[in-house]
N, C-alpha and C positions, 0 to 999 in steps of 0.2 A: 328284511322282515317288518312287516306293518304292524304298528301297535293296534292293539283294540281300542275302539273308541271308548273314551270315559264315559262311565255311567253317570247320570244327573243325581245330585244328591241335594239335601236340604229343600229349600223352596223349590228348586228346579225340579227335584223328584216329585213333590206334591203336585206341581202344576201337570207333570207328564201324567200322573195318575188320574188327576180329575179329567183332563183332556180326552184320555181313553175312555173313561166312563161316559162322558157326554157325546162320544162319537158311536157309543153303542159296543165299544171293544173292551168290554169287562165282563166278568162273571154275571153281573146283573143283567145283561142282555141289552135290549132296546132303551130301557128306562131304569134309572136308580131308584131305590126304595123311597127316596124323599121327593120325587118328581111327581105330585099327584095330579097334574094336569089343571089346576085350579089353585087359589089362595086358600091358606090355612084358615079354618073357621075361627080360631082364636083371633086373627087377625081382623077378620070381618066384623067380629064381635067388637073389637077395639074401636073400629072406625064408626060404628053404628053408637057406641057409647059416647062419642065425642073425645076420645083420647088419642086421636092423629089430628096433627095440625101443621100447617105452614109447608116448608121444604122436608121432603121426606128422603131417607137414606135407607137403603139395604146393602149392607157390606159384604153379603155372601149371597146374592141373589139367584144362582144357579140360571135357571130357564126363564125367571123373571116373573112368575105368575103371581107373586104377593105384590110386587111392586107395581105390576100392570094392573091389578085389580084397583089399587089406589090412583093409578094414572086416570082410569076410567071414571072415578069420583071427582075429579079435577084437581088433584093436588100434584104439585111439581116434584117429580120424582127422579132419584138417581139409583141406578143399579149397578154394584161393583162385584166382580168376581175375579178370583185367581185365574180361572180357566178362560182362555180366548174362545174355547168351543161353545161354553154356556153363554158368553156374552154374545156371541154371533146368533145363536139360537134366540136369545131374548130380543135382540134387535129385529130379527125376522118376525117375531110374533108382534111386537109393537108396529111394525109396517103393515102387517096383515090386518090388524085390528084398528088401524088408524089412531093410535094413541101417541100422544106426545111423552117420551121417556127418554131420558139419557142413559146409557148403559156404557161402562168401560172397564177395562182389566185393570186390577188393583190388588195390592197385598193389604188385607184388612188389619195387619198388624203395624202399618205405617201410615196408609191414607194420606200420603204427601200430595199438597196441593188442593186440598178441600177444606183448609182450616176455616172454622167459624161459619159455616154454609148452613147447617140443618137444625130443624126443630124438632123433628121425631126421627127415630131410627127403629126400625124392625128386623129382627135377628131370628130367623127360622134355622136352627141347627147348626149355626156357626160357633157360638161360644161354647157349645159342649164338646168341640172337637179339640180345645185347648186344655193344656196342664194348667195348674195353679198360675205359673209365672207367666204364661202367654195370655191368660185370661186378664191377668193384670195390665198386661202390655196393650192388649185390644182395649180395654176399657180406657187406658190413657189415650190411645188413639181416638178413640170416641170423643173423649173429652175435649181434644183439640178441634174437631171437626163440628162439634155441635155448639150452639149459642146457649148462653146462660138461660138455664129454665127449661132446655129441651128435655124430652122424654125418650128413653130407650126402653123398647119392649123385647123382652129375650124369650123366646119360645124354644127350651131345650129339652131333649129325651132325658129323664130321670134314669137313675141307676137300674131301677126295675124295668123302665121301658127297655133301655139298651139290652138288658138280659133276654127280654121278650123277643126283641127283633131279632138278636143273635140266633136265638133257637129257632125261630121260624125260618130264617134264611138257610139254616143248617138243614132244614128238612127238605128244602126244594133245589138247593144248590150244592153240587158235589165238590168237596174240598173245603168247604167254610166249616170251621169248628163249631161245635154246639155251645161253647162258652167263649166269652170275650177274653182276649188277652188281658193282662193289666194295661190300665190306660188312666186317662182323666176321671177324676171322681166326678159325679153328677148330683151331689146332694144340694138342697136348699142352701145350706150355710157355705159351702163352697161358692155358689153363685153369689151370694150377698158378699162374702170376702172378696170377691174377684173385683166387685164395683164399690170397693170401701173407701177408696181415695178419690175425692172429687165428687162425689155422687151422693145424693140422699135416696136410701132404700124405700120406697113407698109401698112395694108389696112383693111377695113371691109366694104364687098360690098353686096348688094343684090344678092340672088341666089334661088334655090329651094333644097328641100330636098325631097328625094324620099321615099315613104313608101308604105304600103298595107293597105287595110282595112279588117280586119277580119270580117267573116270567109270566104269571097269570094275572098280574094287575090286581089281584084280589085286595080290596081295601083292608087297612089296618088302623086301629086306633090305639095308640101307645101312651102309658103314663108319662107325664112330662110336667115340667115347671114352666110358669108364665112369670118372670119378674119384670118389675117395672121400676125404672131408676130415673130420677131426676138429676140433670147437671147442676151443681153448685154454681 
C-alpha cells in the first residue's frame, strides 16, 4: 500500500499557498487583491518627500511594483519574497522595463545573508500578516539587515480596512466568509509595539492602501496605517 504524500506545513505550506496565488490558481483569479499593477501611492509620496535613500529593500515584494518604481528613480533596490512565482514575475518585469533590480526568494523572518546592507525598507502588506511575536521577529530581522539610522516604512491595512476588504471579497467570491476569522491585530499601538526594540518610532499615521477587487479589478482604497521607524 502506498502511503499518501505528506502535506506541507509551516513555512512550506505558506509558500505553497502564495505560489498558487501568483500562478492564478486561487479564488482570486489572475490577480490577487494587493497586486495593483503599479506602486502604492503612499510610497510614491514618500520618495517625493525625500524619505527614501540609499540601498532599498522590500522584504515582501510580490511581483515587484513598489521596488521597480524606486529602481526607475535610480535607487539600488532589492526585492525579496517567499514565493518563487512572485520573484519570477518581478524579474520578468525588470527585464521588460530595462530596470536594474535584484530579486530573490527569502523568508522575511530570517533575511539571512543580507546583514547591514540597507538604508531604507518599504513594506506593503507584509507586517500586517504577522501576529505579535512574529512581528517582533520580523522587526529584529530588519534590524540586522539595516544600517544604523535606516528608515523602515510600513504600510499595513488597519483592522477597519481588513474588515472592509473581507466584506467586499465575500460579495464577489463564493466561499469567502463575510467576516475575517480571528487573526493578527492591526492597530497603531500593535505596530508600534512590534518595532519597540532597537527602533525609534517616528510616526504612525492614517492613510490608505490601494487594492483591487477580483475578478473585476475594481480599484479599492482601504483604511491603513503608515508607520515610520528609524533603526537605532
